[in-house]
Backbone as JSON Lines, residues from 0, in Angstrom:
{"i":0,"aa":"M","n":[-19.51,-63.95,5.14],"ca":[-19.12,-65.15,4.43],"c":[-18.65,-64.82,3.01]}
{"i":1,"aa":"K","n":[-19.44,-63.97,2.29],"ca":[-19.05,-63.58,0.94],"c":[-17.74,-62.8,0.95]}
{"i":2,"aa":"T","n":[-17.51,-62.0,1.99],"ca":[-16.29,-61.2,2.09],"c":[-15.07,-62.11,2.21]}
{"i":3,"aa":"N","n":[-15.15,-63.16,3.02],"ca":[-14.03,-64.1,3.17],"c":[-13.75,-64.85,1.86]}
{"i":4,"aa":"K","n":[-14.83,-65.22,1.17],"ca":[-14.68,-65.92,-0.1],"c":[-14.02,-65.0,-1.13]}
{"i":5,"aa":"L","n":[-14.43,-63.74,-1.16],"ca":[-13.86,-62.76,-2.06],"c":[-12.38,-62.53,-1.75]}
{"i":6,"aa":"K","n":[-12.05,-62.41,-0.44],"ca":[-10.65,-62.23,-0.05],"c":[-9.81,-63.43,-0.48]}
{"i":7,"aa":"T","n":[-10.35,-64.62,-0.3],"ca":[-9.63,-65.83,-0.69],"c":[-9.4,-65.85,-2.2]}
{"i":8,"aa":"T","n":[-10.43,-65.49,-2.96],"ca":[-10.31,-65.47,-4.42],"c":[-9.28,-64.43,-4.86]}
{"i":9,"aa":"V","n":[-9.33,-63.24,-4.29],"ca":[-8.36,-62.19,-4.62],"c":[-6.95,-62.64,-4.26]}
{"i":10,"aa":"S","n":[-6.8,-63.26,-3.1],"ca":[-5.49,-63.76,-2.68],"c":[-4.96,-64.81,-3.66]}
{"i":11,"aa":"M","n":[-5.83,-65.7,-4.11],"ca":[-5.42,-66.74,-5.06],"c":[-5.01,-66.13,-6.4]}
{"i":12,"aa":"V","n":[-5.74,-65.11,-6.85],"ca":[-5.4,-64.44,-8.1],"c":[-4.04,-63.77,-7.99]}
{"i":13,"aa":"W","n":[-3.78,-63.09,-6.87],"ca":[-2.48,-62.45,-6.66],"c":[-1.36,-63.49,-6.6]}
{"i":14,"aa":"L","n":[-1.59,-64.56,-5.9],"ca":[-0.59,-65.63,-5.81],"c":[-0.28,-66.2,-7.19]}
{"i":15,"aa":"L","n":[-1.31,-66.45,-7.98],"ca":[-1.13,-66.95,-9.33],"c":[-0.35,-65.94,-10.18]}
{"i":16,"aa":"A","n":[-0.65,-64.67,-10.04],"ca":[0.05,-63.62,-10.79],"c":[1.53,-63.58,-10.4]}
{"i":17,"aa":"I","n":[1.82,-63.66,-9.12],"ca":[3.21,-63.63,-8.64],"c":[3.98,-64.84,-9.15]}
{"i":18,"aa":"V","n":[3.37,-66.02,-9.08],"ca":[4.02,-67.24,-9.57],"c":[4.29,-67.13,-11.07]}
{"i":19,"aa":"T","n":[3.35,-66.59,-11.82],"ca":[3.52,-66.43,-13.27],"c":[4.67,-65.49,-13.58]}
{"i":20,"aa":"V","n":[4.73,-64.36,-12.89],"ca":[5.82,-63.39,-13.11],"c":[7.16,-64.01,-12.75]}
{"i":21,"aa":"L","n":[7.23,-64.69,-11.61],"ca":[8.49,-65.32,-11.2],"c":[8.92,-66.41,-12.18]}
{"i":22,"aa":"S","n":[7.97,-67.17,-12.68],"ca":[8.3,-68.22,-13.66],"c":[8.84,-67.59,-14.94]}
{"i":23,"aa":"A","n":[8.23,-66.5,-15.39],"ca":[8.7,-65.82,-16.6],"c":[10.09,-65.26,-16.39]}
{"i":24,"aa":"Q","n":[10.35,-64.68,-15.22],"ca":[11.68,-64.14,-14.94],"c":[12.72,-65.25,-14.9]}
{"i":25,"aa":"T","n":[12.37,-66.39,-14.32],"ca":[13.3,-67.52,-14.27],"c":[13.61,-68.0,-15.68]}
{"i":26,"aa":"A","n":[12.61,-68.1,-16.53],"ca":[12.84,-68.53,-17.91],"c":[13.76,-67.55,-18.63]}
{"i":27,"aa":"L","n":[13.55,-66.25,-18.42],"ca":[14.41,-65.26,-19.05],"c":[15.83,-65.34,-18.51]}
{"i":28,"aa":"A","n":[15.97,-65.57,-17.23],"ca":[17.3,-65.65,-16.62],"c":[18.08,-66.85,-17.16]}
{"i":29,"aa":"Q","n":[17.37,-67.9,-17.56],"ca":[18.03,-69.09,-18.06],"c":[18.3,-69.03,-19.56]}
{"i":30,"aa":"S","n":[17.77,-68.04,-20.24],"ca":[17.97,-67.91,-21.68],"c":[19.32,-67.26,-21.97]}
{"i":31,"aa":"E","n":[19.94,-67.73,-23.03],"ca":[21.18,-67.13,-23.48],"c":[21.04,-66.86,-24.96]}
{"i":32,"aa":"R","n":[21.43,-65.68,-25.38],"ca":[21.4,-65.35,-26.8],"c":[22.72,-65.76,-27.4]}
{"i":33,"aa":"I","n":[22.66,-66.57,-28.45],"ca":[23.89,-67.08,-29.05],"c":[24.1,-66.47,-30.43]}
{"i":34,"aa":"S","n":[25.35,-66.55,-30.91],"ca":[25.74,-65.87,-32.14],"c":[26.59,-66.77,-33.02]}
{"i":35,"aa":"K","n":[26.33,-66.73,-34.32],"ca":[27.16,-67.44,-35.3],"c":[28.54,-66.81,-35.41]}
{"i":36,"aa":"A","n":[28.62,-65.51,-35.19],"ca":[29.88,-64.78,-35.38],"c":[31.01,-65.4,-34.56]}
{"i":37,"aa":"G","n":[30.75,-65.73,-33.32],"ca":[31.79,-66.33,-32.48],"c":[32.16,-67.73,-32.92]}
{"i":38,"aa":"I","n":[31.17,-68.5,-33.36],"ca":[31.41,-69.88,-33.77],"c":[32.21,-69.93,-35.07]}
{"i":39,"aa":"D","n":[32.1,-68.89,-35.9],"ca":[32.89,-68.85,-37.13],"c":[34.38,-69.02,-36.85]}
{"i":40,"aa":"K","n":[34.85,-68.55,-35.69],"ca":[36.28,-68.69,-35.34],"c":[36.67,-70.16,-35.12]}
{"i":41,"aa":"L","n":[35.66,-71.04,-34.95],"ca":[35.93,-72.46,-34.73],"c":[35.65,-73.31,-35.96]}
{"i":42,"aa":"S","n":[35.37,-72.66,-37.08],"ca":[34.99,-73.42,-38.29],"c":[36.09,-74.37,-38.75]}
{"i":43,"aa":"N","n":[37.36,-74.06,-38.49],"ca":[38.44,-74.95,-38.89],"c":[38.52,-76.21,-38.02]}
{"i":44,"aa":"W","n":[37.73,-76.27,-36.96],"ca":[37.67,-77.47,-36.13],"c":[36.85,-78.57,-36.79]}
{"i":45,"aa":"V","n":[35.87,-78.18,-37.62],"ca":[34.93,-79.14,-38.19],"c":[35.67,-80.18,-39.02]}
{"i":46,"aa":"G","n":[35.39,-81.45,-38.72],"ca":[36.02,-82.55,-39.43],"c":[36.27,-83.71,-38.47]}
{"i":47,"aa":"T","n":[37.01,-84.68,-38.97],"ca":[37.38,-85.86,-38.17],"c":[38.88,-85.81,-37.91]}
{"i":48,"aa":"W","n":[39.24,-85.98,-36.65],"ca":[40.62,-85.9,-36.2],"c":[41.0,-87.21,-35.52]}
{"i":49,"aa":"E","n":[42.23,-87.67,-35.74],"ca":[42.71,-88.88,-35.07],"c":[44.15,-88.69,-34.62]}
{"i":50,"aa":"G","n":[44.47,-89.34,-33.51],"ca":[45.83,-89.24,-33.02],"c":[46.04,-90.05,-31.75]}
{"i":51,"aa":"E","n":[47.03,-89.61,-30.97],"ca":[47.42,-90.3,-29.75],"c":[47.61,-89.31,-28.62]}
{"i":52,"aa":"G","n":[47.65,-89.85,-27.42],"ca":[47.89,-88.99,-26.28],"c":[48.13,-89.79,-25.02]}
{"i":53,"aa":"W","n":[48.22,-89.08,-23.93],"ca":[48.38,-89.7,-22.61],"c":[47.59,-88.89,-21.6]}
{"i":54,"aa":"Q","n":[47.24,-89.55,-20.51],"ca":[46.57,-88.87,-19.4],"c":[47.1,-89.42,-18.09]}
{"i":55,"aa":"M","n":[46.99,-88.6,-17.07],"ca":[47.47,-88.95,-15.74],"c":[46.25,-88.99,-14.81]}
{"i":56,"aa":"D","n":[46.12,-90.07,-14.04],"ca":[45.01,-90.12,-13.09],"c":[45.44,-89.56,-11.72]}
{"i":57,"aa":"Q","n":[44.54,-89.64,-10.74],"ca":[44.81,-89.07,-9.42],"c":[45.99,-89.72,-8.71]}
{"i":58,"aa":"T","n":[46.28,-90.97,-9.09],"ca":[47.41,-91.68,-8.47],"c":[48.71,-91.44,-9.23]}
{"i":59,"aa":"Q","n":[48.66,-90.55,-10.22],"ca":[49.79,-90.2,-11.09],"c":[50.2,-91.35,-12.0]}
{"i":60,"aa":"K","n":[49.24,-92.25,-12.28],"ca":[49.48,-93.32,-13.24],"c":[49.21,-92.76,-14.64]}
{"i":61,"aa":"R","n":[50.19,-92.91,-15.5],"ca":[50.09,-92.39,-16.86],"c":[49.59,-93.5,-17.79]}
{"i":62,"aa":"T","n":[48.56,-93.16,-18.58],"ca":[47.98,-94.11,-19.53],"c":[48.05,-93.51,-20.92]}
{"i":63,"aa":"E","n":[48.52,-94.3,-21.88],"ca":[48.57,-93.83,-23.27],"c":[47.35,-94.34,-24.01]}
{"i":64,"aa":"F","n":[46.88,-93.54,-24.98],"ca":[45.66,-93.89,-25.69],"c":[45.7,-93.41,-27.13]}
{"i":65,"aa":"K","n":[44.81,-93.98,-27.94],"ca":[44.5,-93.49,-29.27],"c":[43.21,-92.71,-29.13]}
{"i":66,"aa":"V","n":[43.07,-91.67,-29.92],"ca":[41.89,-90.81,-29.75],"c":[41.35,-90.35,-31.1]}
{"i":67,"aa":"S","n":[40.04,-90.18,-31.15],"ca":[39.41,-89.55,-32.32],"c":[38.46,-88.47,-31.81]}
{"i":68,"aa":"E","n":[38.39,-87.4,-32.57],"ca":[37.46,-86.3,-32.27],"c":[36.68,-86.03,-33.55]}
{"i":69,"aa":"V","n":[35.36,-86.08,-33.46],"ca":[34.51,-85.76,-34.6],"c":[33.8,-84.46,-34.27]}
{"i":70,"aa":"V","n":[34.06,-83.43,-35.07],"ca":[33.53,-82.09,-34.82],"c":[32.56,-81.74,-35.95]}
{"i":71,"aa":"K","n":[31.35,-81.32,-35.56],"ca":[30.32,-80.99,-36.55],"c":[29.75,-79.6,-36.27]}
{"i":72,"aa":"S","n":[29.39,-78.92,-37.35],"ca":[28.64,-77.68,-37.23],"c":[27.19,-78.05,-36.97]}
{"i":73,"aa":"E","n":[26.55,-77.38,-36.02],"ca":[25.18,-77.7,-35.64],"c":[24.3,-76.46,-35.72]}
{"i":74,"aa":"L","n":[23.0,-76.7,-35.88],"ca":[21.99,-75.63,-35.86],"c":[22.33,-74.49,-36.81]}
{"i":75,"aa":"N","n":[22.66,-74.88,-38.05],"ca":[22.95,-73.89,-39.08],"c":[24.1,-72.96,-38.68]}
{"i":76,"aa":"G","n":[25.1,-73.52,-38.0],"ca":[26.3,-72.75,-37.66],"c":[26.23,-72.02,-36.33]}
{"i":77,"aa":"L","n":[25.19,-72.23,-35.52],"ca":[25.1,-71.56,-34.22],"c":[25.96,-72.22,-33.15]}
{"i":78,"aa":"A","n":[26.33,-73.48,-33.38],"ca":[27.11,-74.22,-32.38],"c":[27.94,-75.28,-33.1]}
{"i":79,"aa":"I","n":[28.89,-75.84,-32.37],"ca":[29.58,-77.03,-32.86],"c":[29.49,-78.11,-31.8]}
{"i":80,"aa":"S","n":[29.41,-79.35,-32.27],"ca":[29.44,-80.49,-31.37],"c":[30.79,-81.17,-31.53]}
{"i":81,"aa":"V","n":[31.28,-81.72,-30.43],"ca":[32.57,-82.41,-30.42],"c":[32.35,-83.74,-29.72]}
{"i":82,"aa":"E","n":[32.62,-84.85,-30.42],"ca":[32.53,-86.16,-29.79],"c":[33.92,-86.77,-29.79]}
{"i":83,"aa":"G","n":[34.42,-87.05,-28.59],"ca":[35.75,-87.63,-28.44],"c":[35.7,-89.03,-27.88]}
{"i":84,"aa":"K","n":[36.51,-89.92,-28.47],"ca":[36.63,-91.29,-27.98],"c":[38.1,-91.64,-27.88]}
{"i":85,"aa":"G","n":[38.47,-92.15,-26.73],"ca":[39.84,-92.58,-26.51],"c":[39.88,-94.06,-26.16]}
{"i":86,"aa":"T","n":[40.77,-94.8,-26.82],"ca":[40.9,-96.23,-26.55],"c":[42.33,-96.52,-26.09]}
{"i":87,"aa":"S","n":[42.43,-97.49,-25.19],"ca":[43.72,-97.88,-24.63],"c":[44.65,-98.41,-25.73]}
{"i":88,"aa":"K","n":[45.91,-97.99,-25.68],"ca":[46.89,-98.5,-26.64],"c":[47.25,-99.94,-26.35]}
{"i":89,"aa":"T","n":[47.04,-100.38,-25.11],"ca":[47.44,-101.74,-24.76],"c":[46.38,-102.78,-25.12]}
{"i":90,"aa":"D","n":[45.11,-102.51,-24.82],"ca":[44.09,-103.54,-25.08],"c":[42.92,-103.05,-25.94]}
{"i":91,"aa":"G","n":[42.92,-101.8,-26.37],"ca":[41.87,-101.29,-27.24],"c":[40.55,-100.96,-26.56]}
{"i":92,"aa":"S","n":[40.51,-101.08,-25.23],"ca":[39.25,-100.81,-24.53],"c":[38.94,-99.31,-24.53]}
{"i":93,"aa":"L","n":[37.65,-99.0,-24.53],"ca":[37.2,-97.61,-24.52],"c":[37.44,-97.01,-23.14]}
{"i":94,"aa":"G","n":[38.28,-96.0,-23.06],"ca":[38.58,-95.37,-21.78],"c":[37.9,-94.03,-21.62]}
{"i":95,"aa":"H","n":[37.76,-93.32,-22.73],"ca":[37.2,-91.97,-22.7],"c":[36.13,-91.87,-23.78]}
{"i":96,"aa":"H","n":[34.99,-91.33,-23.41],"ca":[33.95,-91.02,-24.39],"c":[33.18,-89.83,-23.86]}
{"i":97,"aa":"A","n":[33.26,-88.73,-24.59],"ca":[32.59,-87.5,-24.16],"c":[31.98,-86.8,-25.36]}
{"i":98,"aa":"I","n":[30.94,-86.04,-25.08],"ca":[30.3,-85.22,-26.1],"c":[30.24,-83.8,-25.56]}
{"i":99,"aa":"G","n":[30.59,-82.85,-26.41],"ca":[30.54,-81.46,-26.01],"c":[29.76,-80.62,-27.01]}
{"i":100,"aa":"L","n":[29.21,-79.54,-26.53],"ca":[28.53,-78.57,-27.38],"c":[29.11,-77.2,-27.04]}
{"i":101,"aa":"I","n":[29.58,-76.51,-28.06],"ca":[30.18,-75.19,-27.86],"c":[29.34,-74.16,-28.61]}
{"i":102,"aa":"F","n":[29.01,-73.08,-27.91],"ca":[28.33,-71.97,-28.57],"c":[28.88,-70.67,-28.02]}
{"i":103,"aa":"F","n":[28.58,-69.56,-28.71],"ca":[29.08,-68.25,-28.32],"c":[27.94,-67.43,-27.75]}
{"i":104,"aa":"N","n":[28.06,-67.05,-26.47],"ca":[27.05,-66.22,-25.81],"c":[27.34,-64.77,-26.16]}
{"i":105,"aa":"R","n":[26.46,-64.18,-26.95],"ca":[26.72,-62.81,-27.41],"c":[26.49,-61.77,-26.33]}
{"i":106,"aa":"D","n":[25.78,-62.12,-25.26],"ca":[25.56,-61.17,-24.17],"c":[26.79,-61.04,-23.27]}
{"i":107,"aa":"T","n":[27.49,-62.16,-23.04],"ca":[28.68,-62.14,-22.18],"c":[29.97,-62.08,-23.0]}
{"i":108,"aa":"N","n":[29.85,-62.25,-24.32],"ca":[31.0,-62.25,-25.22],"c":[31.98,-63.37,-24.86]}
{"i":109,"aa":"E","n":[31.41,-64.54,-24.5],"ca":[32.22,-65.7,-24.11],"c":[31.67,-66.95,-24.77]}
{"i":110,"aa":"Y","n":[32.56,-67.91,-24.95],"ca":[32.13,-69.22,-25.4],"c":[31.63,-70.01,-24.2]}
{"i":111,"aa":"V","n":[30.68,-70.88,-24.45],"ca":[30.19,-71.8,-23.43],"c":[30.45,-73.21,-23.95]}
{"i":112,"aa":"F","n":[31.07,-74.03,-23.12],"ca":[31.41,-75.4,-23.48],"c":[30.68,-76.32,-22.5]}
{"i":113,"aa":"Q","n":[29.64,-76.98,-22.98],"ca":[28.87,-77.94,-22.18],"c":[29.35,-79.33,-22.57]}
{"i":114,"aa":"S","n":[29.81,-80.12,-21.61],"ca":[30.3,-81.45,-21.95],"c":[29.68,-82.51,-21.05]}
{"i":115,"aa":"L","n":[29.56,-83.71,-21.61],"ca":[29.01,-84.87,-20.91],"c":[29.94,-86.05,-21.13]}
{"i":116,"aa":"T","n":[30.16,-86.85,-20.07],"ca":[31.05,-88.0,-20.21],"c":[30.28,-89.3,-20.02]}
{"i":117,"aa":"K","n":[30.88,-90.39,-20.5],"ca":[30.23,-91.7,-20.38],"c":[30.08,-92.14,-18.92]}
{"i":118,"aa":"E","n":[30.86,-91.54,-18.05],"ca":[30.76,-91.88,-16.62],"c":[29.59,-91.16,-15.93]}
{"i":119,"aa":"G","n":[28.92,-90.3,-16.68],"ca":[27.76,-89.61,-16.12],"c":[28.07,-88.24,-15.53]}
{"i":120,"aa":"Y","n":[29.18,-87.64,-15.91],"ca":[29.53,-86.31,-15.43],"c":[29.19,-85.26,-16.49]}
{"i":121,"aa":"A","n":[28.85,-84.08,-16.04],"ca":[28.58,-82.97,-16.94],"c":[29.28,-81.73,-16.41]}
{"i":122,"aa":"T","n":[29.82,-80.94,-17.33],"ca":[30.42,-79.67,-16.95],"c":[29.89,-78.59,-17.88]}
{"i":123,"aa":"R","n":[29.83,-77.4,-17.37],"ca":[29.48,-76.23,-18.17],"c":[30.56,-75.21,-17.88]}
{"i":124,"aa":"S","n":[31.34,-74.9,-18.9],"ca":[32.51,-74.05,-18.73],"c":[32.43,-72.81,-19.6]}
{"i":125,"aa":"K","n":[33.03,-71.75,-19.1],"ca":[33.26,-70.59,-19.95],"c":[34.58,-70.84,-20.65]}
{"i":126,"aa":"A","n":[34.69,-70.33,-21.87],"ca":[35.9,-70.53,-22.64],"c":[36.18,-69.29,-23.47]}
{"i":127,"aa":"N","n":[37.42,-69.16,-23.9],"ca":[37.8,-68.05,-24.75],"c":[39.13,-68.34,-25.41]}
{"i":128,"aa":"F","n":[39.51,-67.47,-26.33],"ca":[40.82,-67.56,-26.96],"c":[41.81,-66.68,-26.19]}
{"i":129,"aa":"D","n":[43.03,-67.19,-26.01],"ca":[44.05,-66.34,-25.38],"c":[44.74,-65.51,-26.46]}
{"i":130,"aa":"E","n":[45.73,-64.72,-26.06],"ca":[46.41,-63.81,-26.99],"c":[47.19,-64.55,-28.08]}
{"i":131,"aa":"D","n":[47.49,-65.84,-27.87],"ca":[48.21,-66.63,-28.87],"c":[47.28,-67.41,-29.8]}
{"i":132,"aa":"G","n":[45.96,-67.25,-29.6],"ca":[44.99,-67.94,-30.44],"c":[44.61,-69.33,-29.95]}
{"i":133,"aa":"N","n":[45.03,-69.69,-28.74],"ca":[44.66,-70.98,-28.16],"c":[43.28,-70.89,-27.54]}
{"i":134,"aa":"F","n":[42.5,-71.96,-27.68],"ca":[41.16,-72.02,-27.09],"c":[41.31,-72.64,-25.7]}
{"i":135,"aa":"I","n":[40.89,-71.91,-24.68],"ca":[41.08,-72.37,-23.3],"c":[39.73,-72.48,-22.6]}
{"i":136,"aa":"W","n":[39.53,-73.64,-21.99],"ca":[38.31,-73.86,-21.22],"c":[38.66,-74.69,-19.99]}
{"i":137,"aa":"G","n":[37.83,-74.6,-18.98],"ca":[38.11,-75.35,-17.77],"c":[36.97,-75.27,-16.79]}
{"i":138,"aa":"F","n":[37.17,-75.91,-15.65],"ca":[36.12,-75.98,-14.64],"c":[36.74,-76.31,-13.29]}
{"i":139,"aa":"E","n":[35.96,-76.07,-12.26],"ca":[36.42,-76.37,-10.92],"c":[36.08,-77.82,-10.56]}
{"i":140,"aa":"V","n":[36.96,-78.43,-9.79],"ca":[36.76,-79.78,-9.25],"c":[37.04,-79.71,-7.76]}
{"i":141,"aa":"P","n":[36.61,-80.71,-7.0],"ca":[36.94,-80.69,-5.58],"c":[38.45,-80.59,-5.37]}
{"i":142,"aa":"G","n":[38.88,-79.58,-4.67],"ca":[40.3,-79.39,-4.38],"c":[41.09,-78.66,-5.45]}
{"i":143,"aa":"G","n":[40.42,-78.07,-6.43],"ca":[41.19,-77.35,-7.44],"c":[40.44,-77.03,-8.72]}
{"i":144,"aa":"Q","n":[41.21,-76.93,-9.8],"ca":[40.67,-76.58,-11.11],"c":[41.32,-77.43,-12.19]}
{"i":145,"aa":"I","n":[40.57,-77.66,-13.28],"ca":[41.1,-78.32,-14.47],"c":[41.03,-77.29,-15.59]}
{"i":146,"aa":"R","n":[42.08,-77.25,-16.42],"ca":[42.11,-76.33,-17.55],"c":[42.62,-77.09,-18.78]}
{"i":147,"aa":"Y","n":[41.94,-76.88,-19.91],"ca":[42.36,-77.47,-21.17],"c":[42.71,-76.36,-22.15]}
{"i":148,"aa":"T","n":[43.78,-76.57,-22.9],"ca":[44.22,-75.62,-23.91],"c":[44.29,-76.36,-25.24]}
{"i":149,"aa":"I","n":[43.53,-75.86,-26.22],"ca":[43.5,-76.46,-27.55],"c":[44.15,-75.48,-28.53]}
{"i":150,"aa":"S","n":[45.11,-75.98,-29.29],"ca":[45.71,-75.15,-30.34],"c":[45.63,-75.92,-31.65]}
{"i":151,"aa":"L","n":[45.24,-75.21,-32.7],"ca":[45.17,-75.79,-34.03],"c":[46.17,-75.08,-34.93]}
{"i":152,"aa":"D","n":[46.93,-75.9,-35.64],"ca":[47.91,-75.38,-36.59],"c":[47.7,-76.17,-37.89]}
{"i":153,"aa":"D","n":[47.05,-75.56,-38.85],"ca":[46.7,-76.21,-40.11],"c":[45.91,-77.5,-39.83]}
{"i":154,"aa":"D","n":[46.55,-78.66,-40.01],"ca":[45.83,-79.93,-39.83],"c":[46.23,-80.66,-38.55]}
{"i":155,"aa":"T","n":[46.81,-79.94,-37.57],"ca":[47.23,-80.56,-36.31],"c":[46.49,-79.93,-35.14]}
{"i":156,"aa":"W","n":[45.89,-80.78,-34.31],"ca":[45.15,-80.38,-33.11],"c":[46.0,-80.84,-31.92]}
{"i":157,"aa":"T","n":[46.42,-79.91,-31.1],"ca":[47.16,-80.25,-29.88],"c":[46.33,-79.79,-28.69]}
{"i":158,"aa":"E","n":[46.13,-80.69,-27.75],"ca":[45.35,-80.35,-26.55],"c":[46.13,-80.77,-25.32]}
{"i":159,"aa":"K","n":[46.2,-79.85,-24.37],"ca":[46.88,-80.12,-23.11],"c":[45.93,-79.84,-21.96]}
{"i":160,"aa":"G","n":[45.94,-80.72,-20.98],"ca":[45.14,-80.54,-19.78],"c":[46.05,-80.36,-18.59]}
{"i":161,"aa":"A","n":[45.6,-79.55,-17.63],"ca":[46.39,-79.3,-16.43],"c":[45.47,-79.18,-15.23]}
{"i":162,"aa":"Y","n":[46.0,-79.53,-14.07],"ca":[45.29,-79.43,-12.8],"c":[46.02,-78.42,-11.92]}
{"i":163,"aa":"S","n":[45.25,-77.62,-11.19],"ca":[45.85,-76.7,-10.23],"c":[45.05,-76.74,-8.94]}
{"i":164,"aa":"P","n":[45.74,-76.88,-7.82],"ca":[45.03,-76.82,-6.53],"c":[44.7,-75.39,-6.13]}
{"i":165,"aa":"D","n":[45.41,-74.39,-6.72],"ca":[45.26,-73.01,-6.24],"c":[45.1,-71.97,-7.35]}
{"i":166,"aa":"G","n":[45.1,-72.39,-8.63],"ca":[44.96,-71.45,-9.74],"c":[46.26,-70.79,-10.17]}
{"i":167,"aa":"S","n":[47.37,-71.1,-9.48],"ca":[48.65,-70.49,-9.88],"c":[49.67,-71.55,-10.31]}
{"i":168,"aa":"Q","n":[49.76,-72.64,-9.61],"ca":[50.68,-73.73,-9.95],"c":[49.88,-74.8,-10.71]}
{"i":169,"aa":"W","n":[50.3,-75.11,-11.97],"ca":[49.58,-76.05,-12.82],"c":[50.42,-77.3,-13.07]}
{"i":170,"aa":"Y","n":[49.75,-78.47,-13.02],"ca":[50.41,-79.75,-13.23],"c":[49.78,-80.46,-14.43]}
{"i":171,"aa":"P","n":[50.59,-80.92,-15.39],"ca":[50.04,-81.57,-16.58],"c":[49.31,-82.87,-16.23]}
{"i":172,"aa":"I","n":[48.13,-83.06,-16.84],"ca":[47.36,-84.29,-16.62],"c":[46.96,-84.95,-17.93]}
{"i":173,"aa":"L","n":[47.14,-84.24,-19.06],"ca":[46.74,-84.79,-20.34],"c":[47.48,-84.07,-21.46]}
{"i":174,"aa":"E","n":[47.8,-84.83,-22.5],"ca":[48.3,-84.22,-23.72],"c":[47.94,-85.13,-24.87]}
{"i":175,"aa":"M","n":[47.46,-84.54,-25.96],"ca":[47.16,-85.33,-27.14],"c":[47.44,-84.51,-28.39]}
{"i":176,"aa":"K","n":[47.81,-85.23,-29.44],"ca":[48.1,-84.6,-30.73],"c":[47.34,-85.39,-31.79]}
{"i":177,"aa":"L","n":[46.55,-84.66,-32.58],"ca":[45.72,-85.29,-33.6],"c":[45.97,-84.67,-34.97]}
{"i":178,"aa":"K","n":[45.68,-85.44,-36.0],"ca":[45.76,-84.96,-37.39],"c":[44.35,-85.01,-37.98]}
{"i":179,"aa":"K","n":[44.05,-84.01,-38.79],"ca":[42.76,-83.96,-39.46],"c":[42.77,-84.97,-40.61]}
{"i":180,"aa":"I","n":[41.83,-85.91,-40.59],"ca":[41.81,-86.93,-41.64],"c":[40.7,-86.69,-42.66]}
{"i":181,"aa":"K","n":[39.69,-85.89,-42.3],"ca":[38.68,-85.45,-43.27],"c":[37.87,-84.3,-42.73]}
């Protein structure tokens, strides 16, 4: 009887040890080391931007909008937050509202762009600068991919969105041009 109780106790201790080790490994696997150095390249984004643009929906209906982007440095320069709001040019209704957080993963040497929309969608994208200095980020969607390209030239922010069913042929779905107002 004592032998069975001892075996049960030893088994429980081993099980607890295994669960503890696995939990610690999972926590480590989910950790990302971030760096201010990469975010410094985005410091010219910080401010309030306003402008206009258009977007195309799945039915190829084009809608024009007014847009504002408020970009802030967060966590002592470790990340930036981006809050975008787009309102219809025809009736002023809120059509787009999203919040993003961008940080630089120093282990992978890539930017991470986590975004949330008012419709309840979230994306986590890898991003980087291309050879022309454009910031490119995107994600997969059912039936293809979405890619956004942001270019800043002094006080002008230009952003273009494109959809591709196969990663080679891209179709424009969004374009906006903003001016830095503060």
